[in-house]
C-alpha positions as CSV (number, residue, x, y, z in Angstrom):
1,M,-29.0,37.9,-66.6
2,D,-32.2,35.8,-66.8
3,F,-30.2,33.0,-68.5
4,A,-27.7,33.0,-65.5
5,V,-30.6,32.9,-63.0
6,A,-32.2,30.0,-64.9
7,I,-28.9,28.1,-64.8
8,I,-28.6,28.6,-61.1
9,Q,-32.1,27.5,-60.5
10,A,-31.6,24.4,-62.6
11,N,-28.4,23.5,-60.7
12,G,-30.3,23.9,-57.5
13,Y,-33.1,21.7,-58.7
14,T,-30.7,19.0,-59.8
15,T,-28.9,19.1,-56.5
16,C,-32.2,18.8,-54.6
17,M,-33.2,15.8,-56.7
18,D,-29.9,14.2,-56.2
19,E,-30.2,14.6,-52.4
20,R,-33.7,13.2,-52.4
21,K,-32.5,10.2,-54.4
22,E,-29.6,9.6,-52.0
23,E,-32.0,9.8,-49.0
24,K,-34.3,7.3,-50.7
25,E,-31.5,4.8,-51.2
26,T,-30.4,5.2,-47.6
27,G,-34.0,4.8,-46.4
28,R,-34.3,1.6,-48.4
29,L,-31.1,0.1,-46.9
30,E,-32.1,1.0,-43.4
31,G,-35.7,-0.4,-43.9
32,F,-34.3,-3.6,-45.2
33,S,-31.9,-3.9,-42.2
34,D,-34.8,-3.2,-39.8
35,G,-36.7,-6.1,-41.4
36,V,-33.9,-8.6,-41.2
37,I,-33.1,-7.6,-37.6
38,A,-36.8,-8.0,-36.7
39,V,-36.8,-11.5,-38.1
40,A,-33.6,-12.4,-36.2
41,I,-35.0,-11.2,-32.9
42,T,-38.3,-13.1,-33.6
43,L,-36.4,-16.3,-34.2
44,L,-34.9,-16.2,-30.7
45,V,-38.3,-16.9,-29.1
46,L,-38.7,-20.1,-31.1
47,N,-36.2,-21.7,-28.6
48,L,-38.7,-21.2,-25.8
49,Q,-41.2,-24.0,-26.3
50,P,-43.9,-25.0,-23.7
51,P,-43.7,-28.5,-22.2
52,A,-46.3,-31.2,-22.4
53,L,-46.8,-31.6,-18.6
54,T,-49.9,-32.3,-16.5
55,S,-48.8,-31.2,-13.0
56,D,-47.7,-28.0,-11.4
57,D,-44.7,-29.7,-9.7
58,G,-43.4,-30.9,-13.0
59,L,-43.9,-27.5,-14.6
60,R,-42.0,-25.8,-11.7
61,L,-39.1,-28.2,-12.1
62,W,-39.1,-27.7,-15.9
63,L,-39.1,-23.9,-15.5
64,V,-36.1,-24.1,-13.2
65,H,-34.2,-26.1,-15.8
66,Q,-35.2,-23.5,-18.4
67,I,-33.4,-20.7,-16.7
68,P,-30.4,-20.9,-19.0
69,N,-32.8,-20.7,-22.0
70,F,-34.4,-17.5,-20.5
71,L,-31.0,-15.9,-19.8
72,A,-29.6,-16.7,-23.2
73,F,-32.8,-15.4,-24.8
74,V,-32.6,-12.1,-22.8
75,T,-28.9,-11.7,-23.6
76,S,-29.3,-12.2,-27.3
77,F,-32.5,-10.1,-27.5
78,A,-30.7,-7.3,-25.7
79,T,-27.7,-7.5,-27.9
80,I,-29.6,-7.6,-31.2
81,G,-31.9,-4.8,-29.9
82,V,-28.9,-2.7,-28.9
83,M,-27.3,-3.4,-32.3
84,W,-30.5,-2.1,-34.0
85,I,-30.4,1.1,-31.8
86,N,-26.8,1.8,-32.7
87,H,-27.4,0.9,-36.3
88,H,-30.2,3.5,-36.3
89,R,-28.0,6.1,-34.7
90,M,-25.3,5.5,-37.3
91,F,-27.6,5.8,-40.2
92,S,-29.0,9.1,-38.9
93,H,-25.6,10.5,-40.0
94,I,-25.2,8.5,-43.2
95,K,-26.8,10.2,-46.2
96,R,-25.3,8.3,-49.1
97,V,-24.8,4.6,-49.9
98,D,-22.5,2.7,-52.2
99,S,-21.8,-0.9,-53.1
100,T,-19.2,-1.4,-50.4
101,L,-21.5,0.0,-47.7
102,M,-24.3,-2.3,-48.8
103,A,-21.9,-5.3,-48.7
104,L,-20.6,-4.5,-45.2
105,N,-24.2,-4.0,-44.1
106,L,-25.1,-7.4,-45.5
107,L,-22.2,-8.9,-43.6
108,L,-23.4,-7.4,-40.4
109,L,-26.9,-8.7,-41.0
110,L,-25.5,-12.2,-41.7
111,I,-24.0,-12.3,-38.3
112,I,-27.2,-10.9,-36.7
113,V,-29.3,-13.6,-38.3
114,F,-26.9,-16.3,-37.1
115,V,-27.2,-15.2,-33.5
116,P,-30.3,-17.5,-32.7
117,Y,-28.2,-20.6,-33.4
118,P,-25.4,-20.1,-30.8
119,T,-28.1,-18.9,-28.5
120,A,-29.9,-22.2,-28.7
121,L,-26.7,-24.1,-28.3
122,V,-25.6,-22.3,-25.1
123,A,-29.0,-22.7,-23.6
124,Q,-29.2,-26.4,-24.3
125,Y,-25.6,-27.3,-23.2
126,L,-25.0,-24.8,-20.4
127,F,-25.5,-27.4,-17.6
128,M,-23.8,-30.3,-19.3
129,P,-20.3,-31.4,-18.2
130,D,-18.6,-30.2,-21.4
131,H,-20.5,-26.9,-21.9
132,R,-17.7,-24.6,-23.0
133,V,-17.9,-25.2,-26.8
134,G,-21.4,-23.7,-27.1
135,A,-20.4,-20.7,-24.9
136,L,-17.3,-20.2,-27.0
137,L,-19.4,-20.1,-30.2
138,F,-21.9,-17.7,-28.5
139,N,-19.3,-15.2,-27.3
140,G,-17.2,-15.6,-30.4
141,T,-20.2,-14.6,-32.5
142,Y,-20.4,-11.3,-30.6
143,V,-16.8,-10.6,-31.3
144,V,-17.4,-11.0,-35.0
145,L,-20.6,-9.0,-34.7
146,A,-18.9,-6.0,-33.0
147,T,-16.0,-6.2,-35.5
148,C,-18.5,-6.0,-38.5
149,F,-20.3,-3.1,-36.9
150,N,-17.0,-1.2,-36.5
151,L,-16.0,-2.0,-40.1
152,L,-19.3,-0.6,-41.4
153,M,-19.2,2.6,-39.3
154,R,-15.5,3.3,-40.0
155,Y,-16.0,2.8,-43.8
156,A,-19.0,5.2,-43.8
157,T,-17.2,7.9,-41.7
158,H,-13.8,7.8,-43.3
159,E,-13.1,11.2,-44.8
160,N,-16.9,11.9,-44.5
161,R,-17.4,9.9,-47.6
162,L,-21.0,9.0,-46.9
163,L,-22.0,11.5,-44.2
164,G,-24.4,14.4,-44.4
165,K,-23.1,18.0,-44.8
166,D,-24.4,19.1,-41.4
167,V,-23.0,16.1,-39.4
168,D,-21.8,16.8,-35.9
169,Q,-18.1,16.0,-36.1
170,N,-17.7,15.8,-32.3
171,E,-20.5,13.2,-32.1
172,I,-19.0,11.1,-34.9
173,K,-15.6,11.2,-33.2
174,T,-17.2,10.2,-29.9
175,M,-19.0,7.3,-31.6
176,L,-15.8,6.1,-33.2
177,R,-13.9,6.3,-30.0
178,Q,-16.5,4.4,-28.0
179,F,-17.3,1.7,-30.5
180,R,-13.7,0.8,-31.2
181,Y,-13.6,-0.8,-27.7
182,G,-16.5,-3.1,-28.6
183,P,-14.5,-5.9,-30.2
184,L,-12.0,-5.8,-27.4
185,A,-14.7,-6.0,-24.8
186,Y,-16.4,-9.0,-26.4
187,L,-13.0,-10.6,-27.0
188,L,-12.6,-10.4,-23.2
189,T,-15.9,-12.3,-22.7
190,F,-14.6,-14.9,-25.2
191,V,-11.3,-15.4,-23.3
192,L,-13.2,-15.4,-20.0
193,T,-15.3,-18.4,-21.3
194,W,-12.2,-20.6,-20.7
195,V,-12.2,-19.6,-17.1
196,N,-15.9,-19.3,-16.1
197,V,-18.8,-19.7,-18.6
198,P,-21.6,-18.2,-16.5
199,V,-19.5,-15.1,-15.7
200,S,-18.6,-14.6,-19.3
201,L,-22.3,-14.8,-20.3
202,A,-23.2,-12.3,-17.5
203,L,-20.6,-9.9,-18.8
204,N,-22.0,-10.3,-22.3
205,L,-25.4,-9.1,-20.9
206,L,-23.8,-6.2,-19.1
207,L,-22.1,-5.1,-22.3
208,A,-25.5,-5.1,-24.1
209,L,-26.9,-2.9,-21.3
210,Y,-23.9,-0.6,-21.6
211,W,-24.2,-0.1,-25.3
212,A,-27.9,0.7,-24.9
213,L,-27.0,3.8,-23.0
214,P,-27.2,7.1,-24.9
215,I,-23.7,8.3,-26.0
216,S,-23.8,11.2,-23.6
217,K,-24.4,8.9,-20.6
218,R,-21.4,6.7,-21.2
219,P,-18.1,7.3,-19.3
220,T,-16.7,10.7,-20.0
221,Y,-13.2,9.4,-20.8
222,L,-14.6,7.8,-23.9
223,R,-16.0,11.1,-25.2
224,V,-14.3,13.9,-27.2
225,P,-12.5,16.2,-24.7
226,F,-14.4,19.4,-23.9
227,A,-11.7,21.6,-25.4
228,S,-12.3,20.0,-28.8
229,R,-16.0,21.1,-28.7
230,A,-15.1,24.7,-29.3
231,P,-16.4,25.8,-32.7
232,T,-13.9,25.7,-35.5
233,F,-13.5,27.9,-38.5
234,A,-15.0,25.2,-40.6
235,S,-18.1,24.8,-38.4
236,R,-18.6,28.6,-38.5
237,T,-18.4,28.8,-42.2
238,G,-20.7,25.8,-42.8
239,T,-18.1,23.4,-44.0
240,T,-17.2,20.1,-42.4
241,D,-13.8,18.5,-41.6
242,A,-13.1,14.9,-42.4
243,V,-13.4,12.7,-39.4
244,E,-10.1,11.6,-38.1
245,E,-10.1,8.0,-37.1
246,E,-8.3,7.4,-33.9
């Protein structure tokens, strides 16, 4: 009897140590991501350099011409900041990591670090006659960024492969349902660039503000229907169903 108890205790200790190891690896990945995102968001401000002017009139005129720089800075800052917020939300559910997840996360960080470059281009060439190329690169970067984020999240949530045991399935389904529209929305801004560049950039900023909203504050038709929130047998017994990707 004592031997059986000892085996049970040993198994419990091993499971606990495995869970702590997994949490440590997840924490390392999230910490590294936070650092890279912080660097990318800092690089944005390097495009805002003070002028060498000696009069107020010249400074006022210069500031007026810098409005595109300020708008591009705010848009990119908001988008990267929102990406960090949603990255944190996603990793609050992810409790394990593997090589594929790390590779997809690195791909996402690659695009995030690239954002300051198209930001500088669109700010510099916005008021020039042929200003569409820079805006296309700017909006196209966000299409790729949203796609990479979706790939990362869908890989982690597929059949609950990397999620915690106590994950809220309804919340995961809601996140998947909402974020799948991200690439399509940014693709719309990319197409709109051919019609009106300023409007496409304004829509880009509005999208960043939308994704910053808490999940519960976003349009109800993007959430899991109320009927599906009723507790299932699996939730009452402590088990979890695999997330069904829609």
